[in-house]
Every structure is written in structure tokens, then in C-alpha cells.
VOBA-1610 file (N, C-alpha, C; in pm, whole numbers, padded with zeros to 5 digits, always signed):
BEGIN
Met+00699-05424-00290Met+00638-05342-00394Met+00718-05214-00411Arg+00742-05179-00532Arg+00821-05060-00562Arg+00730-04943-00594Leu+00752-04833-00525Leu+00670-04713-00547Leu+00746-04612-00630Thr+00677-04548-00719Thr+00738-04445-00803Thr+00674-04310-00771Phe+00755-04212-00742Phe+00706-04079-00709Phe+00741-03982-00821Thr+00645-03900-00854Thr+00669-03794-00952Thr+00680-03662-00878Val+00790-03594-00894Val+00814-03468-00825Val+00795-03354-00924Leu+00709-03260-00889Leu+00684-03145-00974Leu+00758-03025-00919Phe+00836-02959-01003Phe+00908-02839-00962Phe+00836-02720-01024Leu+00784-02634-00939Leu+00711-02517-00987Leu+00804-02398-00991Ser+00802-02325-01100Ser+00882-02203-01108Ser+00823-02099-01017Ser+00906-02003-00976Ser+00859-01899-00884Ser+00749-01815-00946Ser+00740-01814-01079Ser+00639-01732-01145Ser+00499-01785-01125Val+00485-01914-01083Val+00353-01970-01064Val+00324-02000-00917Leu+00413-01957-00830Leu+00389-01977-00688Leu+00271-01892-00644Ala+00194-01944-00550Ala+00077-01872-00502Ala+00118-01742-00434Gln+00034-01641-00448Gln+00061-01513-00382Gln+00052-01531-00231Thr+00125-01449-00160Thr+00139-01466-00016Thr+00096-01340+00060Ile+00074-01358+00191Ile+00045-01246+00282Ile+00132-01263+00405Gly+00197-01157+00449Gly+00278-01165+00569Gly+00352-01037+00597Pro+00414-01025+00715Pro+00488-00903+00750Pro+00624-00892+00682Asn+00670-01003+00624Asn+00801-01004+00559Asn+00787-01044+00412Ile+00892-01022+00335Ile+00888-01060+00194Ile+00883-01212+00186Pro+00819-01266+00081Pro+00805-01412+00071Pro+00939-01482+00055Gly+00940-01611+00091Gly+01064-01689+00079Gly+01110-01706-00063Glu+01015-01718-00156Glu+01047-01729-00297Glu+01013-01598-00366Val+01110-01542-00436Val+01092-01414-00505Val+01098-01437-00655Ser+01000-01382-00726Ser+00990-01398-00870Ser+01018-01268-00943Lys+01085-01277-01056Lys+01109-01158-01138Lys+00978-01102-01192Lys+00879-01188-01210Lys+00750-01146-01263Lys+00649-01117-01152Gly+00687-01141-01028Gly+00594-01123-00917Gly+00561-00977-00891Lys+00441-00953-00837Lys+00396-00819-00800Lys+00391-00812-00647Tyr+00454-00711-00591Tyr+00470-00702-00446Tyr+00408-00572-00395Met+00315-00586-00301Met+00247-00470-00246Met+00271-00458-00096Phe+00312-00340-00054Phe+00322-00306+00087Phe+00195-00231+00125Tyr+00114-00288+00212Tyr-00013-00225+00250Tyr-00002-00171+00393Leu-00030-00041+00408Leu-00023+00027+00537Leu-00163+00071+00577His-00215+00011+00682His-00354+00029+00723His-00380+00162+00794Gly-00507+00189+00819Gly-00548+00309+00890Gly-00522+00301+01040Gly-00533+00415+01107Gly-00497+00426+01248Gly-00582+00343+01343Val-00708+00319+01312Val-00795+00245+01402Val-00745+00102+01422Val-00678+00046+01322Val-00623-00088+01334Val-00504-00087+01430Thr-00424+00017+01424Thr-00312+00030+01518Thr-00364+00034+01661Ala-00471+00106+01682Ala-00525+00124+01818Ala-00602+00002+01867Leu-00680-00060+01777Leu-00776-00162+01823Leu-00764-00297+01752Gly-00681-00308+01650Gly-00660-00436+01586Gly-00752-00463+01468Asp-00743-00586+01417Asp-00824-00628+01303Asp-00972-00623+01338Met-01053-00585+01241Met-01199-00573+01256Met-01239-00466+01359Ala-01151-00369+01380Ala-01179-00261+01475Ala-01291-00171+01426Ile-01371-00121+01518Ile-01478-00027+01487Ile-01446+00107+01553Asn-01446+00212+01473Asn-01426+00346+01526Asn-01556+00389+01593Gln-01555+00399+01726Gln-01678+00424+01800Gln-01738+00561+01773Ser-01658+00654+01722Ser-01712+00786+01690Ser-01792+00784+01559Val-01764+00684+01474Val-01838+00669+01348Val-01868+00519+01326Pro-01949+00459+01411Pro-01975+00315+01400Pro-02043+00275+01269Glu-02103+00373+01201Glu-02170+00343+01074Glu-02072+00297+00966Trp-01945+00324+00985Trp-01847+00276+00888Trp-01825+00126+00900Gly-01863+00068+01011Gly-01844-00075+01032Gly-01700-00108+01069Pro-01667-00236+01077Pro-01532-00277+01115Pro-01431-00253+01004Tyr-01310-00223+01043Tyr-01200-00212+00946Tyr-01153-00355+00918Glu-01188-00405+00801Glu-01165-00546+00768Glu-01023-00568+00716Tyr-00929-00548+00803Tyr-00787-00551+00767Tyr-00747-00682+00698Ser-00770-00795+00763Ser-00729-00924+00705Ser-00801-00952+00573Arg-00928-00915+00567Arg-01004-00938+00444Arg-00953-00850+00330Ile-00911-00729+00363Ile-00853-00641+00262Ile-00726-00704+00206Leu-00641-00755+00295Leu-00517-00818+00250Leu-00546-00936+00157Asp-00646-01015+00193Asp-00680-01130+00111Asp-00737-01087-00024Ser-00815-00980-00025Ser-00867-00928-00151Ser-00753-00883-00244Leu-00652-00820-00186Leu-00538-00775-00265Leu-00455-00894-00314Arg-00440-00994-00228Arg-00369-01115-00268Arg-00438-01182-00387Lys-00570-01188-00382Lys-00645-01251-00490Lys-00634-01175-00622Arg-00595-01050-00613Arg-00577-00970-00735Arg-00435-00982-00791Gly-00356-01072-00735Gly-00227-01103-00794Gly-00105-01049-00723Phe-00123-00993-00603Phe-00010-00935-00531Phe+00040-01026-00419His+00171-01027-00399His+00227-01074-00274His+00213-00955-00178Val+00136-00971-00073Val+00104-00859+00015Val+00192-00863+00140Ile+00263-00755+00162Ile+00352-00743+00278Ile+00290-00640+00372Ser+00248-00684+00488Ser+00174-00595+00579Ser+00177-00650+00720Glu+00163-00561+00816Glu+00156-00600+00956Glu+00076-00496+01033Ile+00020-00536+01146Ile-00049-00441+01233Ile+00057-00363+01311Arg+00058-00233+01290Arg+00160-00149+01353Arg+00130-00126+01501Lys+00234-00092+01574Lys+00221-00064+01717Lys+00226+00086+01741Glu+00145+00134+01834Glu+00138+00278+01862Glu+00269+00333+01915Ser+00348+00249+01980Ser+00472+00295+02043Ser+00588+00310+01944Ile+00568+00268+01821Ile+00677+00272+01722Ile+00653+00386+01623His+00755+00467+01602His+00745+00584+01515His+00731+00542+01369Asp+00660+00624+01292Asp+00638+00595+01150Asp+00768+00572+01073Ser+00873+00645+01109Ser+00999+00633+01036Ser+01058+00493+01045Val+01032+00423+01156Val+01082+00286+01171Val+01019+00196+01066Tyr+00889+00211+01047Tyr+00820+00130+00946Tyr+00863+00170+00804Ala+00890+00298+00784Ala+00935+00343+00652Ala+01071+00281+00619Trp+01161+00281+00715Trp+01293+00222+00691Trp+01283+00071+00669Lys+01187+00007+00735Lys+01168-00136+00714Lys+01129-00164+00569Ile+01040-00081+00515Ile+01001-00096+00374Ile+01121-00074+00283Val+01202+00025+00313Val+01322+00051+00234Val+01410-00074+00227Lys+01432-00137+00342Lys+01517-00256+00347Lys+01453-00374+00274Gln+01320-00385+00284Gln+01251-00495+00216Gln+01254-00476+00065Val+01238-00353+00019Val+01246-00324-00124Val+01387-00356-00175Asp+01487-00319-00098Asp+01625-00347-00136Asp+01649-00498-00146Ser+01595-00572-00049Ser+01610-00718-00049Ser+01540-00781-00170Leu+01421-00732-00201Leu+01348-00783-00317Leu+01426-00761-00447Thr+01480-00641-00464Thr+01554-00611-00586Thr+01681-00695-00595Gln+01747-00716-00484Gln+01868-00797-00484Gln+01838-00942-00521Arg+01715-00985-00493Arg+01676-01123-00523Arg+01604-01136-00656Gly+01605-01030-00735Gly+01558-01039-00872Gly+01425-00974-00903Ala+01351-00927-00802Ala+01223-00861-00829Ala+01247-00726-00895Lys+01152-00684-00976Lys+01165-00558-01047Lys+01100-00445-00967Ile+01168-00333-00961Ile+01119-00220-00881Ile+00986-00168-00933Asn+00962-00177-01064Asn+00837-00128-01120Asn+00720-00224-01096Asn+00748-00340-01032Asn+00644-00433-00991Asn+00615-00425-00841Met+00667-00321-00778Met+00645-00300-00635Met+00559-00176-00613Ile+00474-00182-00513Ile+00383-00070-00487Ile+00357-00059-00337Val+00357+00063-00287Val+00327+00090-00146Val+00192+00160-00139Val+00100+00104-00063Val-00035+00161-00048Val-00053+00207+00096Gly-00077+00336+00114Gly-00098+00391+00247Gly-00240+00441+00262Ala-00316+00378+00351Ala-00455+00417+00377Ala-00462+00501+00503Ser-00516+00621+00493Ser-00532+00711+00607Ser-00398+00729+00680Ala-00388+00685+00806Ala-00265+00705+00883Ala-00143+00641+00816Gly-00167+00540+00732Gly-00056+00474+00665Gly+00009+00555+00556Trp-00057+00662+00513Trp-00004+00738+00400Trp+00121+00818+00438Asn+00137+00857+00566Asn+00257+00928+00608Asn+00380+00839+00591Ile+00367+00711+00627Ile+00477+00616+00609Ile+00508+00600+00461Thr+00404+00601+00380Thr+00421+00589+00235Thr+00509+00702+00182Leu+00482+00824+00223Leu+00562+00937+00176Leu+00704+00933+00232Leu+00719+00891+00356Leu+00853+00878+00413Leu+00934+00774+00337Ala+00871+00663+00302Ala+00939+00560+00225Ala+00980+00612+00088Ala+00892+00691+00025Ala+00921+00747-00107Ala+01040+00842-00102Ser+01059+00908+00010Ser+01171+01001+00023Ser+01303+00929+00045Lys+01296+00803+00090Lys+01417+00727+00122Lys+01457+00630+00012Ile+01361+00574-00060Ile+01392+00476-00164Ile+01456+00545-00285Lys+01408+00663-00319Lys+01469+00747-00421Lys+01481+00678-00557Asn+01372+00616-00598Asn+01369+00552-00730Asn+01243+00596-00802Lys+01258+00652-00921Lys+01145+00709-00993Lys+01050+00604-01049Lys+01089+00476-01046Lys+01003+00370-01099Lys+00913+00310-00991Met+00944+00335-00866Met+00864+00279-00756Met+00727+00346-00753Lys+00623+00268-00718Lys+00486+00318-00721Lys+00429+00331-00580Tyr+00347+00436-00562Tyr+00288+00465-00432Tyr+00142+00507-00449Val+00060+00466-00352Val-00081+00504-00352Val-00115+00567-00217Leu-00184+00680-00221Leu-00232+00747-00101Leu-00384+00744-00102Met-00444+00703+00012Met-00590+00698+00020Met-00638+00763+00150Gly-00723+00865+00136Gly-00787+00925+00252Gly-00694+00978+00358Gly-00590+01051+00317Gly-00496+01100+00417Gly-00472+01249+00417Cys-00510+01319+00312Cys-00471+01459+00296Cys-00575+01555+00354Trp-00524+01651+00431Trp-00604+01762+00479Trp-00559+01887+00404Pro-00636+01995+00405Pro-00600+02114+00328Pro-00460+02169+00356Glu-00414+02158+00480Glu-00283+02214+00514Glu-00173+02110+00521Thr-00202+01987+00486Thr-00106+01878+00499Thr+00022+01903+00420His+00009+01964+00304His+00124+01982+00216His+00238+02059+00283Lys+00206+02142+00381Lys+00309+02222+00449Lys+00406+02133+00527Asp+00357+02019+00575Asp+00441+01929+00653Asp+00543+01856+00566Tyr+00523+01857+00434Tyr+00611+01782+00343Tyr+00682+01872+00245Ala+00679+02001+00271Ala+00739+02097+00178Ala+00888+02073+00158Asn+00957+02029+00263Asn+01102+02010+00256Asn+01141+01864+00239Leu+01044+01779+00207Leu+01071+01636+00189Leu+01079+01604+00040Ser+01192+01552-00004Ser+01208+01514-00144Ser+01137+01382-00168Leu+01054+01378-00272Leu+00976+01259-00303Leu+01014+01206-00441Tyr+01026+01074-00451Tyr+01065+01010-00576Tyr+00965+00900-00610Gly+00932+00885-00739Gly+00848+00775-00778Gly+00724+00815-00857Lys+00632+00718-00869Lys+00504+00738-00935Lys+00395+00734-00829Phe+00305+00833-00832Phe+00208+00846-00725Phe+00065+00846-00777Leu-00020+00773-00705Leu-00163+00772-00731Leu-00235+00810-00602Ser-00321+00910-00610Ser-00403+00951-00496Ser-00547+00909-00523Ile-00609+00845-00423Ile-00750+00805-00435Ile-00827+00874-00322Ile-00922+00959-00360Ile-01001+01031-00261Ile-01149+01004-00283Glu-01227+01025-00180Glu-01371+01006-00184Glu-01438+01142-00164Thr-01536+01174-00247Thr-01595+01308-00243Thr-01663+01339-00111Thr-01712+01238-00038Thr-01779+01263+00090Thr-01686+01251+00209Asp-01560+01226+00184Asp-01460+01215+00290Asp-01410+01356+00325Pro-01405+01392+00455Pro-01352+01524+00491Pro-01206+01542+00452His-01132+01433+00439His-00998+01442+00383His-01014+01477+00235Gly-00921+01555+00182Gly-00940+01602+00045Gly-00826+01568-00047Thr-00809+01653-00148Thr-00710+01631-00251Thr-00567+01636-00197Cys-00479+01560-00264Cys-00336+01560-00228Cys-00254+01643-00327Asn-00320+01714-00417Asn-00251+01785-00525Asn-00140+01876-00476Ser-00164+01948-00367Ser-00067+02047-00320Ser+00066+01984-00279Ile+00063+01859-00240Ile+00187+01792-00199Ile+00279+01768-00317Phe+00221+01749-00435Phe+00300+01703-00549Phe+00327+01810-00653Gln+00291+01932-00626Gln+00316+02040-00721Gln+00464+02080-00723Glu+00515+02103-00844Glu+00650+02155-00865Glu+00757+02067-00801Arg+00748+01938-00826Arg+00848+01843-00775Arg+00911+01771-00896Arg+01036+01801-00922Arg+01104+01747-01039Arg+01140+01600-01024Thr+01147+01550-00902Thr+01188+01411-00881Thr+01072+01312-00892Ile+00950+01363-00908Ile+00834+01277-00923Ile+00815+01240-01070Asn+00803+01111-01094Asn+00785+01063-01231Asn+00646+01098-01282Thr+00541+01051-01213Thr+00403+01082-01250Thr+00318+01098-01125Tyr+00210+01174-01140Tyr+00112+01189-01031Tyr-00027+01192-01091Lys-00116+01114-01032Lys-00254+01105-01079Lys-00347+01099-00959Glu-00463+01163-00968Glu-00559+01156-00859Glu-00695+01109-00913Ile-00754+01014-00840Ile-00885+00960-00876Ile-00985+00997-00768Lys-01101+01044-00809Lys-01205+01082-00714Lys-01320+00981-00721Leu-01353+00921-00605Leu-01462+00824-00596Leu-01590+00891-00550Asn-01701+00827-00580Asn-01831+00876-00536Asn-01912+00763-00474Thr-01857+00704-00370Thr-01922+00590-00305Thr-02024+00632-00199Gly-02012+00755-00149Gly-02098+00801-00040Gly-02061+00742+00095Leu-01942+00680+00103Leu-01901+00611+00226Leu-01814+00694+00318Ser-01790+00820+00283Ser-01702+00907+00361Ser-01566+00837+00379His-01503+00856+00494His-01372+00797+00518His-01381+00645+00531Gly-01501+00594+00549Gly-01522+00450+00560Gly-01493+00374+00432Phe-01465+00444+00322Phe-01437+00374+00197Phe-01310+00291+00204Ile-01221+00324+00300Ile-01097+00247+00313Ile-01113+00128+00407Tyr-01228+00115+00473Tyr-01246+00013+00577Tyr-01268-00127+00523Lys-01298-00139+00396Lys-01322-00269+00335Lys-01256-00275+00198Gly-01239-00395+00147Gly-01174-00412+00018Gly-01268-00389-00099Tyr-01316-00266-00111Tyr-01411-00233-00217Tyr-01342-00231-00354Lys-01415-00282-00454Lys-01365-00278-00590Lys-01341-00135-00638Ser-01413-00041-00580Ser-01403+00098-00624Ser-01263+00154-00608Trp-01189+00106-00508Trp-01050+00151-00495Trp-00948+00044-00534Ile-00984-00083-00523Ile-00889-00188-00561Ile-00870-00193-00711Asp-00979-00183-00787Asp-00968-00190-00933Asp-00875-00083-00990Pro-00888+00045-00948Pro-00795+00146-01001Pro-00649+00118-00965Ile-00626+00064-00846Ile-00489+00033-00807Ile-00431-00077-00894Val-00510-00182-00917Val-00465-00292-01002Val-00434-00243-01143Ala-00524-00162-01199Ala-00502-00109-01335Ala-00380-00021-01341Trp-00363+00065-01240Trp-00251+00157-01238Trp-00119+00084-01216Ser-00120-00022-01138Ser+00003-00097-01112Ser+00056-00166-01237Asp-00032-00190-01333Asp+00008-00256-01457Asp+00056-00160-01564Asp+00044-00031-01539Asp+00087+00070-01638Asp+00241+00066-01656
//
């Protein structure tokens, strides 16, 4: 008996979105690539970690957040960071991954780095090294009133979105981005979820929706 097989070749534009610590094996010119940098409690305690000083925030749903972002159309590049490794190492890794993506045909304006809480420092370090005004960055729940002083001498490039929560003791990031000629755009969104810093612990639509909308601008 003779069997006939039909082979379907799918273009990279219709390949399923991926999650992993490295860039996907197949890179699409139309693909959207997100680097997600989690909060510090995940570094210390791992996925689904609970901050014992504020247990009311519940577990940090790291894997579920990544899956939520993937379902919104992003190839998500993320890993659980180690406490022994300096932030600059992770920033340089993003720089190399962005370079690899662009060399393989991805568009820089389809890439976005999201830094939640402790992850936002790496986000700013990456922005200072990539030096492309089309690259997009998101900061969530990381700024303190005096934080801007630590970045006064750091050149930042790109488009920036800050997402803050009114009940979070962390506040506005405005002071970091004032009078910087190398920044393409800066926008800040204020949420009113009542979740304090816990708003970053889960994949809430309140912060994912603005990121998705802004990434398409």
C-alpha cells in the first residue's frame, strides 16, 4: 500500500509564541519580542514565592505572568535570576539577545523590555547600552523619591513607559527622565487597583493591557 503524506510549511509569522531564557529558534520580522524581568522575591525564593512581610499580596505568579504575556502575542524571553549575579550581567545578556534578533531580521521597534520592581534597574542598564531610540522599555513599581540621583550620569535611549500604582509606596519615575535629549518618548500611567506593590505579583489586565497597547504604537 502506498501512503501519501502532505507536508505543511508554516511561515515564521504564524509560529506559536514562545517562552524561554533565550531567543526563539525561529525569528520573524513581524514577531513581537518581550524581555520580562521579575521582582526580587522571585530571585530569592523562586516561582510562586510569597513575601512573608506582606503575605496579603499572595504568591508572585512568575510562570503565569509569562504565559499571560505570551497569550497576548509576545515571544517572552525571561529567566529566574540568581542573587550571586550582578544586574549588569543580565543587562549585557539582553543587549546581545537584541543584537542577535536584529541580525536575524526582527525589528527593533517590535522589541520591549519590561522591568518589574527589582527588574527595572536592569531595564535602565540595558537602555543605556543598546542606544537605540526605537527600543521600548517599561518600568513597574521600582522608583523611590531619590532614585533618580543614582541614574543622573547614565545616558538612556529609547521609548519609556512607567506604570505605577497609587497605593504602592514606590512612586513616580518622572525625575529620572527629565531633560534627557536621547529619550524618544516618555509616558507614565497611574493605576488605582488598591493592591499596593502587589499589583506586579500577578498578570493583571490593569498593567498588561496598557503595555500591549503601548507596544503597538
